[in-house]
C-alpha positions in Angstrom: 81.8 12.9 34.4 83.0 9.9 36.3 79.9 8.0 35.3 80.5 8.2 31.6 82.7 5.1 31.2 80.0 3.0 32.8 77.3 4.5 30.5 79.5 3.8 27.4 80.0 0.2 28.5 76.3 -0.3 29.0 75.5 1.3 25.7 78.0 -0.9 23.9 76.6 -4.0 25.6 73.1 -3.1 24.4 74.2 -2.5 20.8 76.1 -5.8 20.8 73.1 -7.7 22.2 70.8 -6.2 19.5 73.3 -7.1 16.8 73.4 -10.7 18.0 69.6 -11.0 17.9 69.5 -9.5 14.4 71.9 -11.9 12.9 70.5 -15.1 14.3 69.0 -16.8 11.2 66.0 -19.2 11.0 67.3 -22.4 9.5 65.2 -24.1 6.7 65.9 -27.3 4.8 64.9 -27.6 1.1 64.4 -31.0 -0.7 65.3 -31.0 -4.4 65.1 -34.0 -6.7 65.7 -32.2 -10.0 69.4 -32.4 -10.6 69.0 -30.4 -13.9 67.8 -27.4 -11.8 70.3 -27.7 -8.9 72.2 -24.6 -10.0 69.1 -22.5 -10.5 67.6 -23.6 -7.2 70.9 -22.6 -5.4 70.8 -19.1 -7.1 67.2 -18.6 -6.1 68.0 -19.5 -2.5 70.9 -17.1 -2.5 68.7 -14.3 -3.8 66.0 -15.1 -1.2 68.4 -15.0 1.7 69.9 -11.7 0.4 66.5 -10.1 0.2 65.8 -10.9 3.8 69.3 -9.9 4.9 70.3 -13.1 6.5 67.1 -13.7 8.4 66.8 -17.1 6.8 69.4 -19.7 6.0 68.3 -22.5 3.6 70.2 -25.7 3.3 69.5 -27.5 0.0 69.6 -31.3 -0.3 69.4 -32.8 -3.8 68.5 -36.5 -3.9 68.2 -37.7 -7.5 67.7 -41.5 -7.0 64.7 -43.1 -5.3 63.9 -39.5 -4.2 60.2 -40.1 -3.5 60.8 -43.2 -1.4 63.4 -41.2 0.6 61.0 -38.3 1.0 58.1 -40.4 2.2 60.3 -42.3 4.7 61.8 -39.1 6.1 58.4 -37.4 6.4 57.0 -40.3 8.3 59.9 -40.2 10.7 59.5 -36.4 11.0 63.2 -36.0 10.0 62.3 -34.5 6.6 62.5 -31.2 5.0 60.7 -27.9 5.5 60.3 -26.9 1.9 59.7 -29.8 -0.5 60.0 -30.1 -4.2 57.4 -32.7 -5.0 55.8 -34.4 -8.1 52.0 -34.4 -8.6 49.4 -37.1 -8.1 50.5 -40.1 -6.0 53.2 -38.3 -4.0 50.7 -35.6 -3.1 48.0 -38.2 -2.2 50.3 -40.3 0.0 51.9 -37.4 1.9 48.8 -35.3 2.2 46.6 -38.2 3.4 49.4 -39.0 6.0 49.2 -35.4 7.3 52.7 -34.5 6.3 51.9 -31.5 4.1 50.6 -28.1 4.9 47.3 -27.1 3.2 48.1 -24.1 0.9 44.6 -23.6 -0.5 44.2 -20.1 1.2 47.7 -18.8 0.7 47.7 -15.5 -1.2 50.4 -16.8 -3.6 48.1 -19.5 -4.9 46.0 -16.7 -6.5 49.0 -16.3 -8.9 48.8 -19.9 -10.1 46.6 -21.1 -13.0 43.5 -22.9 -11.6 43.8 -25.5 -14.4 47.0 -26.9 -13.0 45.9 -27.2 -9.4 44.0 -30.6 -9.6 47.2 -32.6 -9.9 48.3 -31.3 -6.5 44.9 -31.4 -4.8 43.8 -34.0 -2.3 40.3 -34.2 -0.7 39.5 -30.8 -2.0 42.6 -29.0 -0.6 45.7 -27.8 -2.5 48.8 -29.2 -0.9 51.5 -27.9 -3.2 52.2 -24.9 -5.5 52.5 -26.1 -9.1 55.7 -24.5 -10.5 57.3 -26.3 -13.4 54.9 -27.7 -16.0 55.2 -30.3 -18.8 53.4 -30.2 -22.1 52.8 -32.6 -25.0 51.7 -31.7 -28.5 52.5 -31.2 -32.1 55.7 -29.2 -32.7 55.7 -27.6 -36.1 58.3 -25.8 -38.3 56.9 -22.3 -38.7 59.1 -21.6 -41.7 57.8 -24.7 -43.5 54.2 -23.8 -42.6 54.7 -20.2 -43.8 56.4 -21.3 -47.1 53.4 -23.5 -47.8 50.8 -21.0 -46.7 49.6 -23.2 -43.8 48.2 -22.1 -40.4 47.7 -24.0 -37.2 44.7 -26.4 -37.6 41.6 -26.1 -35.4 40.3 -29.6 -36.1 41.1 -32.9 -37.7 39.7 -31.8 -41.1 42.1 -28.8 -41.2 44.9 -31.2 -40.1 44.1 -33.4 -43.1 44.2 -30.4 -45.4 47.7 -29.6 -44.1 48.9 -33.2 -44.7 47.6 -33.1 -48.3 49.4 -29.8 -49.0 52.7 -31.0 -47.5 52.5 -34.3 -49.4 51.7 -32.5 -52.6 54.9 -30.5 -52.1 56.9 -33.6 -51.3 57.4 -32.8 -47.6 57.2 -35.6 -45.0 54.5 -34.4 -42.5 55.5 -36.2 -39.3 58.8 -37.2 -37.8 58.0 -40.6 -36.2 60.1 -42.9 -33.9 59.3 -46.5 -34.6 62.4 -48.2 -33.1 62.5 -47.0 -29.5 59.6 -48.1 -27.3 59.6 -45.4 -24.6 58.2 -42.6 -26.9 55.1 -44.5 -27.8 53.5 -44.7 -24.3 53.6 -40.9 -23.9 52.1 -40.5 -27.4 49.3 -43.0 -26.6 48.2 -41.5 -23.3 48.4 -37.9 -24.6 45.9 -38.9 -27.3 43.7 -40.7 -24.7 43.7 -37.5 -22.5 42.8 -35.4 -25.5 40.1 -37.7 -26.7 38.4 -38.1 -23.3 39.0 -34.6 -22.0 37.5 -34.1 -18.6 36.1 -37.6 -18.6 39.6 -39.2 -18.4 39.5 -39.3 -14.6 36.2 -41.1 -14.5 37.5 -43.6 -17.0 40.6 -44.3 -14.9 38.4 -44.7 -11.8 36.2 -47.2 -13.7 39.4 -49.1 -14.9 40.5 -49.3 -11.3 37.1 -50.6 -10.3 37.4 -53.3 -13.0 34.3 -52.2 -14.9 35.8 -50.5 -18.0 38.2 -51.3 -20.9 40.6 -49.8 -23.4 38.1 -51.1 -26.0 35.6 -48.2 -26.0 34.4 -45.6 -28.6 36.7 -42.8 -27.5 39.8 -45.0 -27.6 38.6 -46.2 -31.0 39.2 -42.6 -32.1 42.7 -42.7 -30.6 43.6 -45.7 -32.7 42.2 -43.9 -35.8 44.5 -40.9 -35.0 47.4 -43.3 -34.6 46.6 -44.8 -38.0 46.5 -41.3 -39.5 49.8 -40.4 -37.8 51.8 -43.5 -39.0 50.4 -43.2 -42.5 52.0 -39.7 -42.8 55.4 -40.3 -41.3 57.3 -41.3 -44.4 58.8 -44.7 -45.1 60.6 -47.2 -42.9 59.7 -45.7 -39.6 60.6 -49.0 -38.0 64.3 -48.1 -38.3 64.0 -44.6 -36.9 65.1 -44.2 -33.3 64.5 -41.2 -31.0 67.7 -39.4 -32.0 66.9 -39.7 -35.7 63.3 -38.6 -35.1 64.6 -35.4 -33.4 67.2 -34.8 -36.1 64.7 -35.2 -38.9 62.5 -32.5 -37.4 65.3 -30.2 -36.3 67.0 -30.2 -39.7 63.7 -29.4 -41.5 63.4 -32.8 -43.2 59.9 -33.1 -41.7 57.2 -30.5 -40.9 55.9 -31.7 -37.6 56.9 -33.7 -34.5 54.6 -35.1 -31.8 56.6 -34.9 -28.5 56.9 -33.4 -25.0 58.3 -30.0 -24.1 61.4 -31.5 -22.6 62.4 -32.5 -26.2 62.4 -28.9 -27.2 65.9 -28.6 -25.6 67.1 -31.4 -27.9 65.7 -29.7 -31.0 67.5 -26.4 -30.1 70.7 -28.2 -29.3 70.6 -29.7 -32.8 69.5 -26.5 -34.6 69.8 -23.3 -32.5 68.0 -21.4 -35.3 64.9 -23.6 -35.5 61.7 -21.6 -35.7 59.2 -23.9 -34.0 55.7 -23.6 -32.5 53.4 -26.1 -30.8 49.7 -26.9 -31.0 47.3 -29.5 -29.6 46.8 -32.6 -31.8 43.3 -32.2 -33.2 41.2 -35.3 -32.3 37.9 -34.6 -34.0 35.9 -31.9 -35.9 35.5 -29.7 -32.8 36.4 -26.0 -33.3 39.6 -26.4 -31.1 41.5 -28.9 -29.1 43.0 -28.8 -25.6 46.7 -29.1 -25.2 48.1 -31.8 -22.8 49.7 -29.9 -19.9 50.5 -31.2 -16.5 52.5 -30.5 -13.4 56.1 -31.6 -13.7 57.2 -30.4 -10.2 55.6 -28.4 -7.4 56.7 -27.0 -4.0 55.1 -28.1 -0.7 55.6 -27.2 2.9 56.0 -29.7 5.8 53.1 -29.6 8.3 55.5 -30.7 11.1 57.5 -27.5 11.6 57.2 -24.6 14.0 55.5 -21.2 13.3 58.8 -19.3 12.4 59.8 -22.0 9.9 56.3 -22.1 8.4 56.3 -18.4 7.9 59.8 -18.5 6.2 58.7 -21.4 4.0 55.6 -19.5 2.9 57.7 -16.4 2.1 60.0 -18.6 0.0 57.1 -20.0 -2.0 55.7 -16.5 -2.6 59.2 -15.4 -3.6 59.2 -18.2 -6.3 56.3 -16.5 -8.0 58.1 -13.2 -8.5 59.0 -12.3 -12.1 62.7 -11.9 -11.2 62.8 -15.2 -9.5 61.3 -17.0 -12.5 64.0 -15.3 -14.6 66.6 -16.8 -12.3 65.0 -20.3 -12.4 64.8 -20.3 -16.2 68.4 -19.1 -16.7 70.1 -21.8 -18.7 66.9 -23.9 -18.7 63.5 -23.9 -20.3 60.6 -24.0 -17.9 56.9 -23.6 -18.4 55.7 -22.0 -15.2 52.4 -22.6 -13.4 52.5 -18.9 -12.4 50.3 -16.8 -14.6 52.7 -13.9 -15.1 55.7 -15.7 -16.7 57.8 -14.4 -19.6 57.1 -16.4 -22.8 57.9 -16.4 -26.5 58.0 -18.9 -29.3 57.0 -22.4 -28.0 56.5 -21.3 -24.4 54.3 -18.4 -25.7 52.1 -20.9 -27.6 51.7 -23.0 -24.4 51.0 -19.9 -22.3 48.2 -19.0 -24.7 46.5 -22.4 -24.1 47.0 -21.9 -20.3 45.6 -18.3 -20.4 42.5 -19.5 -22.3 42.0 -22.5 -20.1 42.4 -24.8 -23.1 44.3 -27.6 -21.4 43.7 -31.2 -20.3 45.9 -32.9 -17.7 48.1 -35.5 -19.2 46.8 -39.0 -18.3 50.0 -41.1 -18.1 50.8 -40.1 -14.5 47.4 -41.1 -13.3 47.5 -44.8 -14.4 49.3 -47.8 -12.9 53.1 -47.7 -13.7 52.9 -51.3 -15.0 50.2 -50.4 -17.5 52.2 -47.4 -18.8 55.3 -49.5 -19.2 53.3 -52.2 -21.1 51.8 -49.5 -23.4 55.2 -48.5 -24.6 56.0 -51.8 -26.3 52.4 -52.4 -27.4 51.9 -49.0 -29.1 55.4 -49.2 -30.7 54.4 -52.5 -32.3 51.0 -51.0 -33.4 52.8 -48.1 -35.1 55.0 -50.5 -37.0 52.1 -52.8 -38.0 53.1 -55.7 -35.8 49.9 -55.9 -33.7 46.3 -54.9 -33.9 44.0 -52.5 -31.9 42.2 -55.5 -30.4 45.4 -57.1 -29.2 46.7 -53.9 -27.7 43.4 -53.3 -25.8 43.2 -56.9 -24.6 46.7 -56.9 -23.2 46.5 -53.5 -21.6 43.2 -54.5 -19.9 44.9 -57.7 -18.7 47.8 -55.8 -17.2 45.5 -53.3 -15.5 43.5 -56.2 -13.9 46.7 -57.7 -12.6 47.5 -54.3 -11.0 44.1 -54.2 -9.3 44.6 -57.7 -7.9 48.1 -56.9 -6.6 47.2 -53.7 -4.8 
């Protein structure tokens, strides 16, 4: 009996020791550059830490300005983050070639991702990030106007022309076009180039970088033909229509179609919460169907310079992002097209998911080209749409800017 207090003290000490070991978390740092998703990322992190009962503690750092320069510098200094929100293409290439990113190719969660969106985050045959949020560019259409005029989604350019004829016969302006602001024109131009060239767009970009190709080629001739068709069916005085009027004209039902990116869907809904819209790929030729321009908007990567415990925690977090419930959290108050196969969709996102499910997408070309060329294209194509320049002048100037970029690399 006299030994009992000693045994009680020893038992209490062991219990307290175990409790201390259980509550010691593994600390992770997460890099976020999307301010618009800051709230959603925070809620996802809270849900993740709750699931693992405090085993992990994740500190979020949001850097909206010069984010990629900061990221690259910190990774080089090995003072960066463990879990990294990252854009595709150049950021992947720079950081993967530097040895700063973990190869995720064989991770089980990558099986949940569409194969068609992995190339933008692939370097030297290995996948270095998990595509998560996607962007898309195509033809938004007013489903009510289409139904009232007995129209269906066109499969080729011939059917698209039939739609235009029916709309014009019924005195409905087919396209809502912005001819005043430059920035919308560059996205339009390179979406059409991607659609026209399809899988050949990467080889064309390589040949441009090698200085052996040009914007003046048969497939781009088709792009200019589509631009002519587009501007001829956008009503009168498009030169005075800015982006906001373009959006308003479509949202109000004044026009039947709008060629824009998925991000602009939020603007449409803000202007008309009852709009009944869908999206389809802009038909380029007489082929039976066209591919929709879809690309990676942001992905998640893992630093290669962290210890085993942190790596395991980061892998668990990326897997957690692919859960249905997590995607619901991420899309609360936001509209996101996910790179994960099993995401909830309806309306416009449902249309995009159908293209993804069928593998009928082409990666959008504008992020693959030199930034200076893309910037130059905005003003050149805007002037082309308003009749202030010619196809030959546009091609000549864009070739010139690309050559300058090669010389200054």
